[in-house]
C-alpha positions, 0 to 999 in steps of 0.5 A: 607101460604097463606092459614093465609090471608084467615082464617084472612079474614074469622076472619073477618066476626064479625068485624063492616064494619068500622073497616075493611080497603078499601085498602087493601081487595081490595088488597087481591082481586085484589091480588087474582084475577091475582095469580088464572087466572096466576095459571091457565095459566102457565104450568103445572098447579097449581090447590091448589095455583089456590085455595087459590089465589079464596078465598083469592079473595072471601073474599075480594070482601064479605069485599068490600061488606060490606064495600062498603055497609056499607058506602052506608048507612051511607051516607043515614043516614046523607041525613035522618039528613040534612032534619031533621035539614033542618026542625029543623030549619024553625020551629025554623025560623017560630016559631022566624019570630012570636015572633018578 
């Protein structure tokens, strides 16, 4: 059953980063890491369950990093647009000030 979550996460690699949920992928990452650790604490150790949880955490980490990269690029784009608007405003104010 958990392999379905891993497969669904892998299929989300094709989706654009802006469509992904950070909270959902962070939760999948956290549960994957916690349960991977738990699989080695319990006796007898369950290596197959550890493997699926390890891959679940891995997929979640990759998706969270994609989302973070998307947010960083959006922030940089917004700053660039803000600078262009300020520059255009100065040019307009300068042109209007010369005519007045």
